[in-house]
N, C-alpha and C positions, 0 to 999 in steps of 0.2 A: 509386190508385197501388200497390196490392198490400199495404198495411199490414193485417195480420190482427188479429183480436181478441186472439190470444195475444201478438202484438207490442205491442199497446196496453197490455195488463195488465203485461207485462214491463217496458215503458218506464216505467210508473208505479211499479213495485216497486223498480227500481234506485236512484232517488234516495232512496227510503224506507229503504234499507239504512243510509245515513249517520244518518238520524234514529233508527233502531232501535239502532244502535251507541252513539250519544250517550246515548240514554235508558237503555240498560243500564248504561253507565259511571256516569251520574249516580245511578241507583238504588243501585248498589253503594256508591258514595261516601257517599250520604245515609244508608244503613243503617249504615255504619261510624261516621259522625259521631254518629248517634243511639244507638249501642250502649252508650255510657257511661251513658245514662239508663235503661237496662233491666237486669234486671227491676224490677218495682215491687211495692209491698206487702210482705208477709211474705217473699216469695222474695228480695227485695233484702237483707233482713237476714240471710238464711241463705246467700246466694251467697258462695262463698269467693274469687272472683276477679272483682271489679268493675273496670270500665274499658272501654277500647276493644278490640273483638274483630272479627276477620274469620272468620266461619263459612262457609267456602267450600261446604260441603255444602248449605247453605241459600241462599247468595247466588248461586251459579252457576245453579242451576235457576230461581231467581227472576228473574235478569237475562235468562235465555233465554226465560222466559215473557213478560216485558215486550216483548222484541224480536219474538217471534212474534205477539203481539197487535197490535203496530203493523203488521207486515207483513200480517197477516190483514185488518186494517181497510183497508189500502191496496189489497189484492187485491180486496176486496169493492167498493170504490169504482171500481177499474178495470173490474171485471166489469159493474157498472151502467153505466159510461160506454160500454163496448163494446156493450151492448144498446141504449143510447140513440143510438149514432152512426148518422147517416143518417136518423133519425126527426125529424119536425117537433116542435119544442118545444111542450109542452102549455101551454095558457093559464094564466096566473097571476092571472087576474082574481078568483079566489076563488069560494066557494060563493054561491048566490043570497042566502042569509040574510046572509052577511057583506057582500055588495055593497050590500044594502039598508041595513044599519046604517052602512056607510061613507058612503053617499050622504047620510045625515041628519046627518053630523058636519061640523064646519068642515074646510076643505081640508087644513090642516097636520095636524090630528088624524087625518083619514082616511088621508092618505098615510103618516104615521108608523105607524098601526096596520097598514096593509098591509105595510110594511117589516118589522114585528115578527112577522107571522104567515105571510107568503108567501115561500118560499125562492127561487123563480125557477129558471131552468134555464141550463145552459151557463156562459158566462163571467159572466153576471149573477147566478149563484146565490150566496146568502149563508147563513151557518150559523145558520138560525133555530132549528132544533130543539136543537142543542148549546147555544145561548145560553139558551133557556128551561129545558132540562134542568139546566144548570149553575146558573142562578139559583134554580131550585126546590131543588136539592141544597144550595145555600148557606143558604137560609131553613130548610129541613128540618133541616140539621145544627145550626144555631144553636139553634132551638127544641127539637129533640129532645135534643141533647147537654146543653144547660143544664137541660132538664127532668130528665135523669138526675142532674146535679149537685144540683138542688133536692131530689131524693129522698135523696141521700147526706147533704146538710146536715140534712135533717129527721130522719134516723135518728141522726145524731151529736148533735143537740141535743134530741132527744125520747127519753129512755130507755124510754118506754112502747112504742115500736115494737119493742124487743127483749124485751118482757114485763116490764121492771123498772118496776112501776107505783107503788111506794110511796116515800114521802119519808124514812121512818125505819124502821130494823129494830132491834128490841130483842131481844137474846139473853139469856135469864135465866142468871145466873151466881152467884146467891145461893141456896145450898141451903136456907136457913131462910125464904125468902120464898115464901108460897103463891101458887098460880095466881090465886086470887081477888083478890089485891092488884093484879096487873097488869090484870085485867079491870075492877075497880072504878075504878082510877085512870084508865085510858084512857076509860072511859065518862063519867066526870065532867069530863074536860078539855074545855073549850069550843073549844079550838083544834084538836082532833082531829076530822076529818070522818069518816073510816072507820078501823076497826081490825079485824084478823083474826088468828087464831092459826094459823100455818102449821106443820104437823108433818111431819117427814121421817123415813122409816125405810128403810134399805137392804133391798131384797128381791130375790128371784130371779125374773126375768121371762123365761120361755122359755129358761132356762139362762144368762142374762146377769145379773150383779149390777148393779142400777141403783137409784137413789133413787125412792121412791114418796112422793108428797106428798098431804096433804089440808089443807083450810082450814075452820076453824070461825069463824063470825062472833062478834065481840066488840061492835063498834059499827057497825052496818050491815056491809058487806063489799065489798071490791073483789077479785074472784077473779082467777085466772090468765087471761092473754090466750088466746083461742081463735082459731086460724088457720082451721080448717075443722071442720065438724060442730058439736057442741055440748058443753057441760060435762057431766060425769057427775052423775047425779041419784040413781039407784038403787044398791043395794049391789053389783050385778054389772056395773057399767059403769066404763069407764076411758077417759081421754084420754092419748095418748102424745105425747112430744116428737118433733119432726121427725126428728132423728138416730136416735132409737129406732125410729121407723116404718121408716126406711130400713134400719137394721141387722137388724131382725127380719123384714123383708119383710111387714109387716102394714099394712092400710088400714082405713078406717072400714067397719064391718060385720063385720070379722074378729074372732077371739077370741085371747086370750093367756092363758097360765097363770102366775099369780103365786103364789109359795110364801112364806108367812109362818111365824110361830111356831106357828100352828094348822094348818099343812099347806097343800097346794096348793089353789087355787081358780081357776075359769075366769071371766074377765071379757070382756065384749064391748066392742070399741073403738068409741066414739061420736064421737071427735073428735081433732084434733091441737092441741097447746097449747104455749105458751112458758112455761117454769118459772123458778124463782129461780136466780140465779147463785151458786154456792157454791164454796169452795176445792176441793171434791172432785168436783163435777159441773158440766157446762156447762148453760147455760140451755135448750138444745134436747135434753137427755137426761133420761130418766126417765118417770114416769107420774103421773097425777093421778086420785085416786079420791075418792069421797064419804066423809064421816066414818063413815057406816055401813059402807061397804066397807072402810075401814081397820080398823074394829072386828073384821071377820071375819078379818083377817090378823094384826094385833097388838092384842090386847085391852088391853094396858097401854101407852097412848100415851107415857107418860113414859120408856119405854125408848128412844125415839128422840130426835131433836133438835127443839126447839120454838123458834120465832121469832115474835114479835109484829110484824106489819107494819102501819104507820100511814101515813095520808095527812093532810096539813094542810088546814085549812079555807081556802076561797078568800080570798086576801089575806094569808095568813100564809106567810112564806118558810121554806124548808127549814131554813136555819141557825138561824132564830129558834125553830122548833119543837124542834130538837135541843138548843139551850141551855135550853129550858124543861123538857124531859123528862129531861135528864141528872141533875139533883139528885133527881128523884123516883125514879129507878131507879139510885141510887148503888150501885156494885158490879157492875152489869150492863153489857153492851156495848150502847151506843147509837150506831149508825152510820148514815150515809146509806144508804137502801134502794134507790136508783135509780142506782147507779154504772154507767157505761157498760161493756158487756161487750167483751172483747178482739176478738171477731169484727167488731164494729161499728167499733171504733177503727181497725182495719186498713183500713177503707174510705177513711179520710182519705188513705192513701198512693196510692190509685188515682184520686183526685178530679181530678188534672190531666189524665188521659187523655181524658175526654170534652171538656174545655175545649180541648185541643190538636186534637181532631177537629173541633170547631166552628170553630176558626180556619182549619184546612186547607180545610174545605168552603166557608167564606165566601170565602177567597182563590180557590178554584176557580170559584165563581159570579162573582166580580169579573172574573177573567180571561176567562171565557166571554162575558160581556156586553160587556166592552171590545173583545174581538176581533171580535165581531159588528158593533159600531158602526163600528169602523174599516174593516172589510171592506165594509160597506154603502156608505160614501162612496167607496171606491176602485172598487168594481165597478158602482155605479149612477151614476157621474158622467155618463154619457150621458143617463140618464133625468132627472137633476137639471138638466142643461143644456137639454134639450128643454122641461122645465117652466119654467125661467127664461126661455127664448125666448118662451114663451106668456104670460108676465106674472107668474110667481111671483117674489116679492121675496126678497132675500137673507135677511131676517129669517124669512120663512116657510120657506125651505129649512132654516135652522138649527132651526126649530121642529119640522120633520118628524123630525129625528134625536132631539130631546128627547122627542117623543111616542113614538118607537120604543122608547127606553129606558124610558119610563114604562109602556108597555104590557107589556113584559117584566117589569118590577118588580111590577106589579099582579097579573099571572098567577102569578108566583113566590110572592107573598104569599097569594093565594087558594088555591093548591095546597099550598105548603110549610108554612104554619102548621098546618092540620089534620093533615097527615101527620107533622109534627114532634111535635105533641102525642101522636099515636098511637105514634110511634116511641119517644118518651121514656118513656111509660107502659109499653110492652111491655118495653123494656130494663130499667127499674127493677123491674118485676114479676119478671123473670128473676133480677136481683141479689137481690131480697128473698126469693125462694124458695130461692136457693142459700145465703143467709147462715145461717139464715133470719130473716126479720123479718115483722112485721105490715105487709101491703101497704096503703099509702095512696096513691091516684093523685097523682103530682106534676104541678104546672103551673107552668112558668116564666113567670109573668104579666109580670114586669118585662122579660124578654127579648122577649116578644111586643109589649109596649107600645113598646119601643125599636126593635124590628125594623121596625115599620110605617113610621114617619117616616124611620128610618135607611135603609131600602131605597130610598125615594123620593128622598131627598137624594143618596145615593150614585149612583143611576142618573143623576141630572142632572149630577153631577160628572164621571162617566165620559163623558157625552155632550157635555161642553163642548168638548173639542178636536175630535172629529169634526164637531160642529155648526158650529164655526168654519170648518173646511175646506169643509163643504157650502155655507156662505154665501159662501165665496170662489171658488166655481166660476165660471169665465168661459165663458159659452155659446159665444161665437165661437171661442175656442181649442179647446174640447172637440169641437164639432161639425165644425170644419174638420179636426181630426186624425182623428176616428173616422168 
């Protein structure tokens, strides 16, 4: 009748303008309603104007992008429809392997699997790929985001992840008490598992005033946490804190110049390390050298700050060890040695963001699967009526929809769980490197255990209403109408 491809694409774009406009308005309103909850973390504490805001320089381009994406998707669909017009619809029987698998399955299972994997053409087309993609995104979001939450919780409850390994820190404050008293007392205490003497001396490292640490064993030793490379062993080796590595633009294998009371010396960087948190230096700033290396910089170790760091024997609580050691070192400072650092405490403020992302992606997966199931019953009514006329019972028709939902759920679990584990670990590695922290791969095992039966049950719940409609199809009415 003379309707061109351009007319077809334009006819599809015009109704989409309303959808794009509504989406843009909803996007702006949603951003405005959520603006009171942002920023998060330390930025929220420093923000001078919390509350609801409309930042038009951001919202207008964002709304425009949303509208353009919707129109672009509609134009692509129209272009594909224009190319396919006049052509014979392709067969939806499936690949030979898929046909052989379906032939071996019970009839409702085979039909439901076909509905889940084969989109069809024209008016019979159903959103198979969006349903699978949405379900995979939901499982991936739950496992991945909760994996990130698991990493944050682990860092908050395990001070060793930030390098704070010791249960007790004893700072000598008694001028008449010799060093041998501390060493002998800690060695003879049965509740002390390890003890070391940490020495700190401010030094000049490539022109920057930074703390330099060394550790001497008293009773075994638990040295500083090494993030990469190894600990310094020889007098000319040093391990740097991550912030110092970034500030000095040095990496493992490079050299730095440290100037002590005996003059400058060149040290080779052999690793990056997390150090002790002090009132004057962060746990990621400074350097760690061997006792021999410190001797070449400051021969008189007592000129710096000395702290005895202690860990308790397994089964002994930190509070009990502090109560025991306090009378023995009366007059000295006996404090917890593994207090959480501020950078890690601030992670608690952003903990809700991955949880919110998990909820959003889960709702996206539910919407995609529910839409696909309802669309299937509406667009495949003729097929269901033909099957009913050939002897398919109402219960079997309903079972087809249930098996369609089950197939999508199983595919989502098989793909989403591994991708979620990978996503969670990659995101936590990025956070750990940025903080910095000792990276330990997180695994949201409870989320995975709950996600498997939860996805199956939820798929069946979503399929209940469409399955009821499929069972209620009346072959005579449908075939007479169509």
